[in-house]
N, C-alpha and C positions, 0 to 999 in steps of 0.2 A: 641300678641296672635299668637300662632303657630298652624298650621293645619296639623294634621297627617293623612295620607291616608294609610289605611291598605289594602293590596292586598290580596284578597281571594285566597286560594289555589284552584287549579283545581281539581274537583272531579274525582276520579278513583275508580274502583272496586278492583284492586290489584296493589300493588307496591312492587317490589323486589329490594333490594339493596345488596351491599357487595357481588357481584357475579363476576365471570369471564365469560363473555359472548362472545361466538363465534356466531356472527349474520349471518355470511356467506353472508352478503350484499355486493354488488359490491363496495360500498364506504369504506368498512372496510378493508383497505389495510394492508398487513403484515408490522409490525413495527410502525403502526399508533397507536393512542390512543385507548385503549380497553374499550368497554362499561362495566360498572359494575352495571347498574340498568335499569329497564324497568317498565313501567306502562301500565295497561290494563283497558279499559272501554268497556263495552258491548261486550266482547269477542274479541276485537281487540286491537292491540298495539297502544298506543297513545304517547309513549315516549321510546326512547332507548338512553342512554347516561351515564353520570357519576352520582355518588350519590348526588353531590351537586345540579345538575339539577332536580333530583328526588324529592328534598325537596319541589318543587312547586306543588306536587301532594299529595292529601290527600285521604286515603282509609281506610276502616275498616279492610281490610285484608292486612296486611303488613308482608313481609317475609324478614328476614335477612338471606341471603344464606350462611353466614359464610365462604365466599371465595370459595365456590364450583362452579363447572363449569356448565354453561347453554348452551345448543345447541338447534337449531330448532327441532321441533318435528320430530321424526324418522318415516319414512314411508317404509313399506315393499311393493315393487312394484310387487311382485308375491308370493301369498300364498293362502291357502285354509282354511278359517275360520272354517266352520262346521267340516271339516275333522280333524282339530286339536282337537276340543272338542270331536269328536267321538273317536279318538285314545286314549284319556285319559280314556275311558271307556272299552277298549278291552285289550286283552292279549298283553303285551309288549314283543316283540321278538328282540329288539335291543341288540346287543352284543352277540348273540348266535354264538358260535364258530364252530358249526357243525350241521348237520341235526339231529343227535341224541339229541343234547341239545334242539332243537325245540320240539321234542317229549316229552322230560322230562318236559318242561314248560307246554305243553298241558296237560299232565297227572296230573300235580299239579293243573290245573285250572278246570278239569272235575268235582270234587266234589262240585264245587260252582254253577253248572248249572243243569238243569233238563234233564232227558232223552228225546232225540228228539230235544232239543234246539240247535240252531246254535251256534257254538263257532267261534268267530272271533279273529284274531291276526294280527299284522303288525310289520315289522321292521327287518326281517332277510335279510342277504346279503351274498350270497354264495361267493362273492369275498373276504370275510374275513376268509374263511375256508381254511384248508390245501387242501381238495378236493374241487376245485372251480366249480365243475359241479352242475347243478341244482339238487335239491333233487327229489326223487321219492316217491310216496305215500304209498308204501307197509307197512313200519314200522309204519307210522302214522295211517294208516287204521286199522292195527291189534290192536293198542292201543285205537282206538275210534270207536268201532263197533256200538254204539248206538246214535251217534251225528254227524250231518253234520259239517264239519270243513273247514273254508277258512282262509288261512294265507297269507296275502299280503306281497310281498317283500317291502323293505324300500321305493322304488320309487313309489309304487302303480301300476306299469305297469305289474307286474307279480304276480301270486298267486299259492300257493300249496293247492290242495283240497284233502280230503280223499275220500275213496270209496263211503261213504254215500252221500257226497256232489256231487260227479261225477254222481251218479245215479239220484239224485234229479234234476240235470241240464240236464239229458238226454244225457250225454257224455259217449261214449264207444269207442272202438278201431276203429270203422268204421265212427265215426263222422268227417265230413269234416271241415277243417279250415274255419272260417268265414272271410269275407273281412276285412282286417285291423287287423287280429288277428291270433294267432297260438296256436294249441294244442300240448303240448309237447309229444313226442313219443320216445320210446326206439328203439334199433336197429331192433326189431321185429315188430315195428309199433304199439305197445301197448301204450295206453295213460298213461303217467307218473303221471298225477295229476297236471302238470304245465299248466297254461293258461297265454298267453301273450296278452296284450293290448285289442283289441276289443273282443277277445275270452272270456274275463271276463264277458261280458254281458250275456253269456249263463247261468251263475250261478247267477249273481246279480238279474236277472229278476224273479228268483224263490225264492229269499230270502225274509224274512218278511220286509215289507215296514216301514220305520221310520215314526213315528207319528209326528204331529205338536209339541207335547210336547217334544219329543226326540230332534227335531231340535232346539227348543228354548233353551232347557237345554244345549245342546252341543255348540251352538253359544255363549251363555252367559259365559260358562266356558272358552271357547277359548278367548273371549274378555278379561276376567280377567287376563288370562295368558299373553296376548299380551301387555296390558298396564303395567303389572308388569315388563316387560323387556324393557320398554321405548318406545313402539310403540304408536304413536298418530293416525296413519292411516295405511291402507293396501289396496292392490288391490286384490280382491277376484276373482281368476281365474277359470272360469267354474261354476259359480253359477247356481244351478238348479232352476226349477220353484218353488218347495216346499221351498227351502232355501230362495229364494227371497221373497216369500210370508211372511215368518216368519221375515225376516229382515225388511220388511215394517211394520209389526205389532210392532216390537220392536221400530222402529223409531216413530210410532204414540204414543207409550207409553212413549216416551222420555227415553228409556232404552239403547240406543246406546251411549257408551262413546268413542268409537273408530270410526274414519271416515272410511267408507267403500266405495270403488270404485268398482262397479260391472262390471265384464266381463262375460256376459251370456254364459251358456253352449251351444256352437254352434252346438252340435250334436242333440239337441232337436228342431226340426223344428217347432213344435207347440209353444214352448216358444219364439223362435226368431220372428216368425210371429206375435205373440201377442204383444211382446214388441216393435218391429219395428213399428207396427201400433200405439202403445201408444206414441212412440217417446222418445228420450233421456230425462232423468229426472235429473236435476242438483239440488242437495240439499247439504247443508253443512255437513250432517252426512251420507247421503246415496245417492250416485250418480249412475245412471244406464245409461251408454253411450258407452259400449264396448261389444265385443263378443270375445270369446276364441274358436279357431279352433285348430285341431290337424293335423300336417303333418306327424308325425312319432311317434315312441315309445321312449324308454330310452336306454342310452348307457350301463348301468349296466346289463340290461337284454338282450342286443344285439338286441334291437328293433329299435334303432336309424338308420335311413336310410342313408347309406354311398355311396359315389361315387364309391368306390372300396370296395371289401369284407373285413370283419374283419380280422385283422392280426392273431388273435387267433381262427378264425372260417372261413376258406377260402371259404366255400360253402354258407356263409350267408352274405347278404348285408343289413340286417335289414328289417323293415316293413314300408310301406307307409300306414298310417291309412286313409288318404284322398288323392285321386289321384288329378292330376293337374286340370282336368276339374271341378271336384266337389269343389276343393278349390277355383278356380276362381269364380265359380257360387256363392258360399257362401260369398266371399268377395264382389262381385258386389251387392248382396242382402243387405249386411250390409252398403255398400257405399250409396246405394239409400235411406236408412233410416237415414243416417247421423251418423252411429255408427263407432267407432274406431275398427279396426281389429287387434287382437292379435293372433299370430299363434305359437303354440308349435312346434318348429323345433330344434332338437338336433343334428342330423347328418348333414354332409356337403351337402349331396344330398337333404335333406329336406329343409335346409336353402336356397340353390340355387333355388329350386322349389318355395319356398315362396317368395323370392325376385323377381323371374320371374312374379309371380302373382301380386305382389305389383307394379311392373313396368307397368302393364296394368291397374291398378285400382287407385292407390294412387295419390293424388294431394298435392300441397303444404300445409303444416301444418295439414295433416290428422293424422300425428304421429302414423302411423301403426307400429306395434311392432313384432319383432321376440323374442318369449319367450324362454329363455335358450341360444340359439346360442352357444352351447357348442363346436361344431366342425365346423369351418368355413374355407373353402378353401381360401388361400391368395388372389386369383383372385376376390373373392367376398367382401373382406374387404372394398374397396372404394365404393361399391354400396350402403352401408348403408348411407353414406353422400349424394351421388347423389340422392337417392330416399327419403331422409329425414326419414329414418327408424330408430327406436329406438332399440338398443340391450338391452333387458331386461334380466339381468344376475344375477346369484346367487353365490357370492364368495365362500361360504362354499362347494358348489358342487366340486370345484377344490380340496380342501383339503380332501374331503371325497373320491374322485375318483383317486387321484394321484398315489396310490400304484399299480393300475392296468390299468390306462388309456393308457399307452404306449403299454402294451401287446395287448389291443384291437385295437389300431390304428397304431402301428409301429412308429419308431423313426421320420421319415420324417413328417408324417401326424399329429403327436401329437403337432407339432409346431403351428397348428391352433386351438388347444383345449384350452378353458378357456383363450383365448388370449385378455384379457381386454385392455392392453396397446396398443397392435397392432391395435385393432379396433379403439381405441380412437385416435391414431396417424393418422389413415386413415380417421379421421373426423367423426366417429360414435358418436352419443350421447348415453351414457350408463345410465341405471337405475338399481339400485341394490335391491335385495330381498333375501329371504331365501328358498322359496318354502315349507315353513312349511305345514304339519308335516313331509315332507321328511327330512328336516334338522331342527335343533333347532330354535325356533323363535327369539332368542336373537340377535338383530342387532349388538351388540358389538362383538359377535362371527364373524359376517360377516365383520365388520371393521378389526378385527384381521386377518382374512383369506386374505382379500384384500391387506393388508399392508405387511404381512409376507409370505404368501403362504406356511405356515407350519401348522402342526396339533397342538393340545393343549400341546403336549410334546415338542414343538419347533423342530420337525423333519419334513423333513430332514434339517440338518444344513445349514443355508444360504437360505433355501427356494427352493421349486420345481419350476423350470423354472421362477426364480425370476425376470427375465427381464420383465415379464408381471405384476409385482406387481404395486399397486397404492400408491400414497402418502397419508398420513393421511387426508389431506384436500380433495383430490379427492375421497377417499373412503367415507368420511362423506357427501360430496355432492351427492354421489350415493344414499344414504339413506335419503336425504332431498330434496334439490332443484331439482336434476335430477329426482328423483322419483315423485316429484310434477309435473314436466314438463310432464312426461309420462302420467299423469292423467289430463292434461290441467288445473292444479291448481297452477302453479307457481306464478300467480298474487295474490294468497291468502295464500299460504303455502310455506314452504321450506327455508325461511330465516326469521330473526327477524328484521322486518322493520315496521315503522309507517304505519298504515292502514291495515296490514296483520292480519290474525287470530292469536290469542295468543296461539299457540301450541308450547310447549317447554318441554325439559327434563332437570332435575337437576341431575348431575352425581357426583359420589365420586372421579372420576379421570378426567383429561383433555385428551380427545381422540386425541387432536392435539399436546400434549406436553408430555404425559406419554410414558413410554416404552410400546411397543405393548403388552407384556405379562400381563401388568397391566389391560388391557381391559378384560381379562378373569376372573379377580377377582373383577371388578368394581361393584358397587352397584347403582341401580336406586334409588335416594333419593326421587324424585317426578316426576310424569308425569302429565302435565297440557294440557288440551284440551279446547280451547276457553276460556282461563283464569280461568278454574275451575280445581282444583286438583282432578284427577280421581284415582290417586294412590300415596301412600306415604304421608309423612308430613315433614315439616321443623320446 
């Protein structure tokens, strides 16, 4: 008599086989055996290995990946979720080649709105024009006598207003520049309609307030766009009180498909006081434990604070939005509440001031962050490692700005601009993002920029300051494990390992093996968050 013992298969919720898996786990060494399968139970990975081993797992949901590539879930370490959804609803000014084209697009949009209604647009960039000066409002105002108009520059740090909007905001030739902002003026001192940085508050405070329904619609629309490009998580930089309230509602309704890490709008004292008293909230889909502060403006609008004046504007050294004392006080307040501090600092003076503040406040593993770190003096590169500060950077900023960055900074100073590899060699920990909607949210575009330092037409040949380029693996880590680390979630996310959350992306190309230009044509086959397919199908 023979006794046969049947071994029951281990139950799983999802089993994926026949894949090319880049786990990015420490034990997955180059040249070693490549994983081809994984299994998921209750949102976590319970197996990573070969197809033969996967046969021990039984699940109703089985995926044959057909040899396609799987990478850990992609995380954007610096972006603006509601703003992305909001931009999808307003006038698109990307690609305008002149101030005249802006007016043409505005005129085409006017019949679609009512008299007296605000017209909003975003996306123009004077650096792309033959005449690279900021526009003035006269032609726009003549074309729009019945509607207030606000047209934000691509970076959101500058805007062009028409005469009706200027009047609504109470701005005239005698209005003084507010702290941390600047009102554009011509050689006669007349207001040109351009507002920089905190001067924008003069107009935003008189504009119609977004309703809860507006915010929910825009956040959900942005979420759909984000998961469609392979994002499984993002760090929302500067979340307002109203946006946070809607995010919490969406979380309670189980409508969040994207993991959102919130950095509070640090300019709102009431918000930070309330949330600091509440304490940091760690949740798989909605974490609130950081604050976003501003040290300066943006390079494209010459608001970034520089140690020496702009090479193409010798009388201008940029703007300090928050002075040293206020920045220190805000960081100390966040520190006392146990919140991570993330400071927008683009110019080398702002970066140095931010590091000086961090030196007085940050302790081991606080993981304080310099957001953007676009221009960093070489003397400050080693301070990132010494202070354990994260350089939260956006690769596509370099390829968007490369045509004019040297004119702004000069040949010598541009060596410290978008200097990813130099910072990394100095010991800095980098985390990558897009800053969407300033840039396109597609992280594959970010990978391409990081690897090649060229635009989508592969220019300039060989790459712009290519010595700062990243390897494919380094770039992918920037959008996975390193971004997870920047949000204190490297134990849960960023690699495909047993016990971690089952966030991964199925791609039509191998980002570690394909030619870089193939990334620009790649397709997201599926986006999986917590073991659930939130986008695509196999």
